[in-house]
C-alpha positions, 0 to 999 in steps of 0.5 A: 499500499505504501508503494501505491501512495508513493507512486501516486505521490510521485506522479502528482505535482510536488510544488508544495514542497518548496513554497515561496516566501511570498505566498507564506507571508500572504497567508499569515500576514497580520498574525504573530509567530506564536499565533501562526505556530498554534494554528499550524500545530492545530491544523497538523493535529487535525490532519494527523487525526484524519490521516489515522482514520483514513489509514485505518479505513485504507487498511480495512479496505485493503484487507477486504480487497485482498479477500476479494482478490483471493475470492476472485482468484479462487473463483478463477481457479475453480472456473478454470478447473471446471473447464479443464475437468469438463474438457477432460470429461469430454475427452474421456467421453470421446475415448469411451465412445471409441472404446464402446464402438470397438466393443460393439465391433468386437461383439459383431465379430463374436456373433459372426463367429458364433453363427459360423460355428453354429452352422459348422456344428449343424454340418458336423452333426449332420455328418455325424448322423450320416456316419451313425446311419452308415454304421448302423447299415454296415452293422446290419449288413455284416450281421446278415452276411455273418448269418449267411456264411454258416448256411452257405457252408452247410450247403457246401458241405451237403453238396460235397456229400452229394458230390462224394455220392455221385463220385461213388456212383461214377466209380461204381458205374465205371467199374460196371462198364469196365466189367461189361466191356471185359465180358464183351471182350471175352465174348468177342474172344469166344466168337473169335475162337469159334471163328478160328475153329471154323477156319480149321474145320474148313481145312479139314472139311470135316463135319462141315455142316454140323459145325456150320449149324452149331457155329451159327447157333453159337454165333447167333447166341454170342451176337445176342449176348454182345448186343445185350452187353452193348445195350447194357454198356450204352445204358451204363454210359448214359447213366455215367454221362448223367452222373458226370453231368451231375458231378460237374454240376455239383462241383460247379455248385461247390465252387460257386458256394466257395466263391460266395463264401469267399466273397462274403468273407471279403465283404465282411472284412471290407465292412469291418474296415469301413466300420472302423473308418466310420468309427474313426470318422465318428470319433473325429466328428465328435471331437470336432463337435466338442471343440465347436461346443467349447468355442461356442461356450468361450465365444458366448462368455467373451460376448457376455463380457463384451456386452458387460463392457458395453453396458459399463461404457454406456453407464460411464458415458451417462455418468460423464455426461451428467457430470459434465452437465453438473460442471456446466451448471457449476461453471455458470454459478461460479461465473455469476459469482465471479461477475459479482466479485468483479463488481465488488472489486471495482467498487472497492478499487474506486473507493480505495483510489478515493481514499488514497487520493485523500490520504495523498492530499493529507500528506501533501498538506502535512508536508506543507505545514512542516515546510511552513513551520520550518520557514517560520523557524527560519524567519524567527532565527533570521530576526534573532540573528539581526538583533545579535552583534556582529562579533557574536555572529562571527563567533557563532559562525566559527563555532558552528564551522568547528562543530561541522568539521568535528562531526564530519571527522567523527563520521569518517573515523567511524565509517558511518553514513547518514541522511535525513529522510521521511519514513513512508511505510505502514508503521510510521510516516515521520521525518528522521535521520537514517544512519548506516554503520558496519553492523546495523541500520538505525532510524531516529525520528526527528524531535520537532521540539529541538530540531525543527521548531518549538512546539511548547505551546502544543498540548503535549508534555515532554514525557509523552514526546520522548516516549513516542520518539524512543518507541519509533527508533528503528534498529536493524541488524545487517547480518541477520535482519535484512533480506533484500533492499531496493532503491528506486527513483521517480521523476525526471533527473533534472526535475527538482521534484524527483523522489528517491526511496530506499526499500528495506525488507526484513526477515520478519516480512516487514517492509520499511520505506525511506524517502530522501527529504530534499534534493541535498539528501538524495545523494546521501541516501544513494551513497547509503544504499550502495554501501548497504548493498555491499555490506549485505553482499558480504554477509550473503557470501558468508552465509550461502556457503555454509550449511551446518544442519543435517538433512535426510536423503531424498528419494527424488533428488541427489544430496548435492541437488538438495543442498543447493536448494537448502542454501537458498533458503533463509539464513535461519534454516541453515542451522537446522536439521531437515527431515522428510515429513511426507512422501507419496512413496512412503505415506501414499496419496491422501490429502488428509495424510498430507496434513496429518504428517505436516502438522508440525512443519512450519517451514518446508521444502516442496519437491516434485518429480513429473513424468517428463523427468522435471524436478521442481518445487517451492520453499514455503515458510507457512504451516500446512493446513486446510484453509482457503486463505493465502499465507506466507511471506517474502521468504517463499520462493519457487525453484526448478532444475534445468535440463543441464542440471543447473538450479534456478530460483525465483524470489517474490517479485512484490507484485502479489502477496499471495504466496501459498494456499491449500485446502482439501481440494488442491494446493496452490503456490503463487497467484496472479493470473496463473499459479506457479504450482497447482496440485490436485487433491489426488497428487496426480495431476498438476499445472504450472504457468508464468506466475507474477507472484515470483515472476517465474516461467512455467516450472515444467510442462503446462499440465504435468503428471506427478510421479513422486512428491516429498515435503521436507521440514526443519526440526 
């Protein structure tokens, strides 16, 4: 706030700082010095009272403005988070739709496969039925053939017996024919003998007639017997022919029956082979049928699983759609709240500007009154000097010169710098002397009674004045108290109204502002600032290379990397021991566990590692608890390791005082338009962008996924 009114102060006209004597005489003409002093003091009291009330109102308004800004920031974060979550849900819904389509395509493929397997199963069942029918027929044919074989064998045996009988008859008849032929031959021999005898009788010609008659009788008898024998032999031959025909017929029948038996046996063997082949085919078909049943069962189970997945996808998509609608409604609600908050912020800003302008005007009037008092005192001194004798005036000049030389000599010997300034911070707004030694920086308010003017007529006793001056004395140790300093100049270099301000920030987050009182003091304040920077740099060099405390090894960083970060922490922490209060690898992922483990940690180091291989984090000098308000001080900073392994730290820029906030939904480091680090409640997703609080670039990729998180704290 002090910086704001200083900016306002430097941008306005400062002509009142050098009021002309003519205007001064014109305003207070006709009044005595004491009347003028009383009027000025009385007006200064009124101005101070108004300043006090305005400062109080400005402080309250600033606090309210901070709350509004925090609320605005929170609403912006939540709207952004809602938008990101909604975009994430839309992306997930699209991916879920693609997944559902994949499941539907898979279901169609499985249905086609089940259909093909069912058709194949029907074909196999038909084949199996055909094989079974074929086996049945083959079995029946084999049974019938097996039944025919004994009959055929029996018929063959009967035919063999009949053939034997025919053979016996054939042999017997052949023998009879042979006997008949033998008898026939004998008869022929007898007839031949008779013929021979007749031949002899012819030779002897004896008893020719008797012998001829006898011979004829015998020959006729023999011829008759020969004819009988011939007929008998012919009859026997006819019978023999019939027997031979019967024998041949019987033999052919036996051969035919034997061939039929062989054919039946071959048929049985062939049927047996066919039966075995049919059984093998049946077994193969049954195995194929079992495999098809198994495939159908598996396909049915897979289809059921796919259908369940499709149902789950639809349920998830419906839930995501409902969640997206809810997020849209919440976003509308937050946007309306943000609009109202912006209106409140605008009203508060307008009111704050009005109060600041009023406060600036009051300060301007206060400075005018101080200048008028100083002018009044100078005029009074001039009148007294005119009344003094010239010798006393010379003596006084000589003594004053001697005193100045002595004072300068003393300052040079003690190596001190001093200048007259006006303290412009929230704690005090008062002129005084700022002194710098080798060990400390001291501000002493000016005693208006002794150094500026005589205020004996003011209704203040000396005791209260001395107490006020003593209370407002500022003593700052250079080695331990000062964190940083900043020297700023406002206005044109040639302009006499240029404002020089020295800003000092202490380790307790207190900001002190010292403005050079006039043009002569600006160079003094600048020299003091340069000397102060040099002294602080010496102390910083001595401190940054020492780390006397111990620290527990990190699972994320190397010891040397951790040591580099700890050396950038405040000087007071370098004497302490550091340990791990919370680690996602050790304690799991839970916001409640995080707060339980870090309840005793007042100053901590947050360490993150993401999937991109980035190492970054923050130093936080405020305790961790679930509260929506921002906290922390100028000691907070964020850091990261570059790709080459070098450490980059980013200290507060002074533009924002929103360092860290945390609740059960998120952790945020830094504020402004975007945070330096944002972590969700699951310690899984995060976001980092350019942050005005630390004037830091994105510490990692804009949206990162956390692999591991650790919180170090001092014991």
